[in-house]
N, C-alpha and C positions, 0 to 999 in steps of 0.2 A: 459259395458251396458249389465247387466245379464237380461236374458229372451228374449232379442231380437233374439239372435243367433237360439234360438228355432223355430223362424218364418222361418228360411231359410230351403230350400232343402238341401239335402246332396251335391250336387255339389256346390252350392253357399258357404256352409261351407267349402269345398275344396279350393275355389278360395279365401275365407277370410283369411285362414292361410297362402296363398302364399304370401300376401302382407309383405314387409320386414319391413316398419315403422308402428308402433302403431298407428300413427294418420291416415294413409293410411286404415289400417284394421278398424279402427272406423268409417271414413268416408263411406268405402263400407257397413258395417254393417249397419249404420244408413240409407242410402240411399236404401238398399234392403229391410230392414225391415220396413221403413215408406211407401215404395211403396207397398208391401204386405199388410199393414194396410189400405192404401187408396184404393187399388183395392178391397179387402175384404168388405170395407165399402160401395163402389160402386155397387157391384155385389151382397151385402148381402151373402158373403160366408167366410168361415174359411180363414184367411191370410195364414196359413201354409199349408193349401190344395191345394193352387193355383199352376197350373203348369206352369212355366216360361221356356220359350226355346229361343232359340238364331237363329236369321236369317242367312244367308249364311256368312255375313261379321260381325257377331257378335252383331247386334242389338237385343235387348231382346223383346219378346212379350208374351202375354198370349196365351197358347195354349189350345186345346182341345186333348182328348185323341190319335188324329192322329198327333199331332204337327201342327195343322193349325189354322190360326186366326178364332176364332168363330165368328158367326154373332152377332152384338149388344154389343161386347166387346170393352172397350174404348182401344184406342193406347196410348202408353206412352212412356216416355224417361227420364232417369236420368243422371245428370252431378254433379260432385262436385269438389270443389276446395278450399284450405283453410279451413275456419271455415264453409263453406255453402255446403248444398246440395240442387240442384235444381230439381224439378219434373215437368214434363209437361203432361198434360192428354187432349185428345181430343176424342169425341164419335165416329167419323167415318174415320177421316184423321189421316195420319202417321204424327207424332210431332217428333220433334228433339230439344232438349234444350242443351245449352252450359253455363258453367259459369268459370271465370278465376280470381284469386286473383292476384293483383298486386304485382309483385316481381321486385324490383328496380335493382336488378343485372341482369334481363333478357336483353340480348341483341337482341332485337326484329327485328333489320334491316335485318341480314341475313336470318331471319324466313320469314319476309315478302317478301323479293325479291324472295325466292324459292317458296312460297306458295300462294302468292296474287297476282291477276292481277296488272298489272303496274299501271292502272289508281287509284287503291286503294292505293298503296304505294305512288303515287305522292300525293294523298288527305292527307295521314297520315302527310308526311314530310313537307306540307304546314302548318300544325298546329305548334303553339309556341313549342319550345323544352320541356317544362315543360308538355304539353298535349299529346306528340307524343306517349309515352308508353301506355297510356290508351286508345288513338285512336286506336292503333295497337290491345290491347287486345279486343276492340269492334268489329274490323273488323275480328280477328280471330274467337271470339264468333259467328259471324254472319255465317262465312264459316262453322265451325263445326257444328252449329244448323242445317243449310242447309244440309250438308252432312249427318248428323245422321236422319233427316226427310227423306230421301231418302233410308236410310239403307246402305250408303257407308262410310267407315271411310277413314280417310286420308292414312292410308296404302293401301288402295285398290285402290286409284286413280293411273291410269296408265299414264296420261299425265296432265301436268300443267294446260292446257286449262280446263280440267275438273273441277279445283278447282273454278273457276269463275263462273260456271253455277249457284250454288246455291245463289249467290250475286244478280243475275239478276231476280228479283220479276217479276212475270208476264210472263216470258219465261221459257220454258222447263216445270219441273214439279213443281217447287216451286209456291206456291199460296200466301203465307203470310211470312213475317219476320218482328218480333219485337225485338227491344231493352228492355231489362228487367231492371225495375229499382231496384236497389241492394244497399246495404249498401256501403258507401264511400270505394274505394280501390278495388271494384269488378266490373267486365263487365260482361254482360251476354246477351244472345239472345235465342227466341224461333222461330220456323219455322214450317210451314206446307205445305205438299204435297197434 
């Protein structure tokens, strides 16, 4: 994708070359370049000149010269999996998005037992066997989107109980959670705090 790399900041170019697989590099490049193009269009600014910074747990944000959220700047989030890149924007609230491609070889049960609240695992296991893997992916995307909206990644969770908070819309800081309509074989979610 010639030309897109020119939109990235030096730090983003350094991250780009760290991806081992070519498809991961392409997704990262496309996600960051399209993000910059969209933000540039929204703000009527040159995409390459935008300053993106990372919050304490790695969530990107558009920064002013002091590394702070400028007023009136949209909040955003990026996710990618398989052949898709998902971007989410909001004018005032923090947003989180996640997308996952169905992988038949994924052993979802151990992950669900470790990361999802018990009631969510029971809901997935109550599905017909052929629907369980996609039900897990949708629950996973909801969890990730909620965590990303709050600026917390899975690695930042200290206790399993914290993982269930984003799934409880209306309690805590999560205001809205949506399932995203995507092509067959993908699950996705968007969340606002």
